[in-house]
N, C-alpha and C positions, 0 to 999 in steps of 0.2 A: 690756254691754261686758266683755270678758275681760281681767282684769289680767295683766300679765306680770312675771316676776321674772328676774333675771339671775344666773347662777352660772358657775363655771368647769368646763369639760369637758376631755376629753383633748386636744382640738384648740384650746382657747382658750375665750373667753366664748361662751355660748349663751343663748338665751331659751326659756322654756317657760311653760305655763299654771300659774297658782297652784293649789294643792291644791283639789280639788273634793269634799271630804268631805261626805257626806250626813249630816245629824244628826237624832237624835231628841231634841228639846229642845236641850240644849247638849252632848250626848254624841256625838262623831263616830264613825261606824261605818266602819272600814277593814278591809282584808284581813289586818291583824295579828290579828284575832279568829279567823281560820280555823285550824282544827286540822289536823294532818297526816292525810292519808287521808280527808278529809271526803267526797269523792265516792264512793269505793269503800266506805266504811263505810255510807253512805246506801243504796247499791244492795244491799249485803249484807243489811242489816236489812230492806229492802223485800222481798227474796226470802224471808227468814226468816219474815216475817209471813204468807206465803202457804201455809205448811205447818203441820200440827198439831203441837202440842208433844209431847214424849216421854211415854210412859206411865211409871208408877211403876217397872215392871220394867226398862224401858230405862234409866231414870236409875240404878237400882241396879246394873245391869251395865255402866254406863259407855258406852252408845251415844253416838257423836259427835252433839252437838246441832246442828251446822252442817248445813243442808240441802245435798244434792249440788249444786243449782243455785247455791248461795251460796259454795261452797268456794273458787273462784278469787278471788272478791271479798274473802273473809275473808283469804286468803293475801296478796293485794295490799295490804290495809290494814296487815297486820303488816310487810310490806316497807317501806312508806312511813313507818311509825312508826320503824323501825330507822334508816333513813337520816336522818330528822328529828332523831333523838337525836345523830347525828354532826354534823349541820349546826349544831345549837344550841350546839356547842362551839367554833364559829368565833370567838366573842368579840364585844364591843360594836362593833367597827369594821364589822361586817357586819350587814345586814338580811336575815333569812330569812323568806320567806313560803311558805305551804303551800296546796295545792289552789287555785291561782289560776284562777278561771273565765275562759275565753277564748272570744270569738266571740259566738254568739247562743244556743247550746244548753247542754248540761251538760258539755262538754269542759273539762278543766282541765290546768294544768301542775302536776305533782306538787310541785315545789319551785322557788322562784325565789330566787336569792342575789344581793344587791347589795353590793359592797364595793370596797376600794381596788384589788383585782386584777381587777376586771371585773364583768360581769353574766352570770349563768349560769342557764339553764333545765335542770332535772334531771328526767329520766324514769327512774323506778324500776321495776325488774322483779324479782320474787321467784320465782326458779327453784330454790329450795332443794330438795335431793334429786335434782337433775338436773345433767347436764354440759352446758357451753356451749362452742361454738366461735365465735370471731370472727376474720374475715379479709377484708380489703377491704370490700365492701358486704354481706358475708354474716354473718348472725347466726343460728346454729343451736342449737336446744335439743333434746337427746336425738336428734340426727340429723335433726330437722325444721326446715325453713326458717321464719323469722319476718320480719316487716316492721319490727322494732325500729329498725334503722339509719335507714331512710327516714322513719319517724315522728318520731324525735328530730331529724333535720335539718329537717323541715317545721315542727316546733314551734319550733326556734330561729329560723327565718326569720320566722315569724309574730310571735314575741315581739319580734324586732328591729324589725319594721315598726310594731307597736303602741306600743312604748316610745318609739321615735324620734319618732313622730307626736305623742305626748302630751308629750314632753319638749322638742320643738322643736329637734331636732338629730339627729346620726347617732350612735346608741348601739347597737353590736352586742351581741347576746345569744348567748353560746356554749352550744350544747347539750351535755349530758353524759348518758351512760347509766350508771346505777349498778345493778349486778346482783348479787343474792345467788344463789349457786349452789355446789354441792359442788366443782365444778372449772371453771375458765375457761381454755381453751386459745386462744392467739393464733397466727394463721397468719403467714406471711412478709410478706404484704401488709397494710399498716397500714389500719385502719378510718378512714373519714372523720369519725367521731365518737369522742371520747374515751370509753373504756369502763373503768369502775373498779368495784372491790368496795366495799361500804359502809364498810369500815375504812380505805379509801384516800382517800375523797372530801375529807375535811377537810384533810389534808396537801397534796393536790394543789392545791386552791384557794388555800391559804395560800402555796404555793410558786411561784405565778405572779408575773410582773413587775407592778409597780404600774401601773395604768392611769388612775386618777382621783385627784384631790385630795380631801381630807376634805370640802371644801365641795361638790364635785360629787357625792360619795357621799350626802351628806345630801339634796341636791336630788333625785337619782335615786330614793332610797329613798322620799321623800315622794310622788313621782309614781307609783312602782311599787305602793305600798300602796293606791292608790285603785282601786276596782273599775271605775270608768268608763274607766280607762286600757286595760283588757283586754276588758271585756264590754259588750255593747249595753245591757244593763240596769244602770243605774248603781248601783242599791241593791237589796239583798235581805237581809231580816233573818234570816240563817241562825242557828239556835239550835245552834251547834256544840258547846257544852258538854253540852247534853242528849243530843245524838246520841252524843257520845263516852261518856257515862255508860251509855247503852244498849249500846254496843259492848263496853265494859268488863265489863258484866254477862254478855254472851255469852262473852267471853274467860274469865271465871272459871268458867263452866259447862263450857267446853272443858277447862280444867285439871282440874276436878273429875272429869270423865268419864275423863280420862287416868289419874288416880290409881285410879279404880274399876276400870278395865280391868286395871291392873297387879295389883290385889288379886284380881281374878277369875282371872287367869293363875296367880298364886301358889297360889290355892285348888286349881286343877286339878293343879298340880305336887305339892302336898301330898297330893292325892287319889290320885295315882299311888303314893305311898308307903304310905298307910294306910287309905284309904277302901274299902269293899266295891265290887265291880265294878259292881253295878247303880246305886249312887249316883254313881259316877264317870261312867258312861255318860250318866245323866240330866243331870249337871252340864255335861259337854261339849256335850251336845245343846242345852241352854238357851243356853249361851254362843255356840254356832255360829249359832243362829237370831237372837238379840238383837244380836250384834255384827256379823252379816252376813259372817263370815269362813268 
């Protein structure tokens, strides 16, 4: 028999299932343990494992350690981490979940926020270094069309259906698109999904009208953090800490490579001033081959 508990929603009393936390011994495992960017970090590291490590010479010259196939996943993970840092500043009145698994496969919601101002599914896009145009249903990156608007809408509808079913009432989830880009231009026609920069998302959520009582927020947070609310597989022992440590190691390698490239560039500049021509040509040639420029 499923126990029921009663709490207050935005339309009055509602009923929903009691928390279904799966436990190892007495320790419940919920989605609070998931770290931001879990899915994209996992795919990035999987692709990284399929390529050979850098040679000593490549490490010396600062060749980028991230494999070409893993570049977009690496960039995506950085974007999700940046947005997570903003969301974590919302304060104790809000519950923030990351990489929420949805459906039956590996699809996830980048971030889910539950608080007094509502429930929000957040789709993060890292288009740093590019220009973005948003107008009506169009979301263009560098002049190319994307499916970001439709994907965010679909994510919001699915999240609404799953949360409402689990909580035993009608609880809309508003989709947001949070985009990192060099420049975002908005057209005259408003997009059907709210589009924000990472530094805007916290203020926007806090600035919405109150939608739920404190009691309702506690209840919805309890339901939302259970994996069974969202995914067909109610429990999976994700070792998110170990995965994050591996990704952090890769990030340190990327930073070290960037420093080494700068040193190599400086050496070339100094060579222009004082090194013999033959040495300079050899230095430039080695840098060209190893750095791929």
